[in-house]
Phi, psi and omega in degrees: 000330178292322182292320178303324185256018179285131177309150194291334174296321182275331186296330180293333179280341189260352181284167175231164184250158172260142173238142182215142181215150179258138170225155178206172177276115183298329184295322181292332176261004177277348177288132174293143185248128179275140178296162177053027178244021176083181181281150162241160185243124170244132182285134169237151179246129175260115184252129184220153182197158175260149189213142182150176181299320178261016184303317181298317184298315185286325181297322177292306185310310191264000178307123186074001180248330183214141173241173176275155178225125188240111171281129183251130180216134175281121174263323188220130173214150172305158179299330186267011178239142170244124185219148183210159179237138173219139343295156180272357165223134178234158191227083178297152182288139182289118187204158172275348174263153183305121173255126190248136175228130176280154173210179191222125171271121178255127195225139175215153178243139175265189187298339182271002182293116178280135185294135171078004180266132182288128175257119181262122189251121180266125185246128175261135182236111177261105183259141179204177183227088171299138175092009178255019175060027174083359179287336176253112183288134178280172178213156172235126183224161176234157185216156176236147169230144182237148174224162185235127176285147179269173182278131179249106186276120178213122175227168178225137179224119190229108176291140174289327171207155184245354187219140177213156179241139183219184176245163178304128179081359184256128185291139165245149178237130181254124171273138184233120177280123174252143178220135174258103179274357187275181191255024175198169180302134186237143177258135176255116181256123177256155179207132177270126183295305179214131179257125181297153180293128181095346186267157173236140178230158183217117180209145175303142180289330177193156182214138182253134184232136178285170178255147177308322182290348175255013175077018179251145177300119181277004186242147172207162179242130180240164182242134175244110187266141180229133177231118177283165176290156183277342180260067182288131181270332179257170187288321184219130182234133178234122183235149171247123184248130176249130183240126176251151182224138181227137175255137185216158177294134191297325196269311186223067191295338183289341188246356187247160175291160176229156178288164173292158180285121175271132172246130175242139181242135183234131179260130176232123179249128184249124184247128181267090187282351176286340175258125184277159179287131190291325181292327179292320182295331181279330188271343179292320182291330177298318180291325175299314182296317180294328172298320184287323183291317181292325180291321181296325177293318173303313179295320182291323183293320174302310178297325176291327175298317186291326177292315178302313179300316179303314186288323180297321188288332181282000000 
C-alpha cells in the first residue's frame, strides 16, 4: 500500500522494468522450405524478466499473484511469404530470472518465392505486467527470424509438331517450346531414349533458362533434328523417336530437387521416291500397246473408206 500511494515522481524511482528477448534453434530454421507445400511451424522461446533496484522486492510481493504478458505480432514479411504466431500471447512468470514460454512461428511460401533468397520475419513483442499497479513498466521490442525458400523445379516442354514426312537422307527439324516455371534459373537436360539404326539425331544436351522471378525471360525454343539414312531399302519407313527432358537447379543439381522426366514422341515417315510403283510400271506398256492398236485401226478404217469411195466414183 505504501508503494501504491507513493507520489508519481517518487514512484518512477521505485518501479522496475521488463526485459524481453526471443530465442530459437538456428538449426531448425536453416532447412530450406519448399514453396507451395503448406505451413511449417518453428518453435520460438519468449524470455522475459524484471530488472531494477527493487526487482527482488516486487518478485516477492507479486509471487503467485501476477505474471508477465507478452503480445506477439508479425510486423514485416516479404510479399511472397505468409507468417503467423501461435499463441499470440504468452505469460512468463514474473521473476528476476529469465522466465521462458514457447510459441510457434507458422510460415509458408507462395509460387513467387525466389529460391535461396532469405526471408526475414520481424516480430514485435509488447511485454507488460498486469496487476502490478504500474510498478512494473512494460516494454516493446522487436526480433527477427529468417527462413530460406528452397528450389521448386517446374518446367514445361511443348513440341510445335510431332510428325513429319521426309525423303531418304533429308533432315527434318522439330521446334520445341520450353518454359521455366520454377523459382530459380533452371537447366534443361535432354536425352534421346533410342536411336534407330542408321539414323542420326541432333538436340542440345542441355540449355539453361532464367526465371521470371529474376526478371529474366523464362521461355526459349530449341530444335530437335532427325536425319534418316540415305539408303532406304523399303519403299516407306515410319519411325517413332522418344526424347526426354528433365529440369534441375543450374548451380548445384546434386543437392536440389529435379523435375520428373518428360517424354516427347516424334514420328518421322520416309518415302523412297527413287523406286517406282511396280503396279504403275506394269500398267504403262499395256496403255502404250492399246494406243498403238487404236491408232492403227483408225488408219486402216480411213484407208478403207478412201478405197470404197474411189470405187464408187469410178
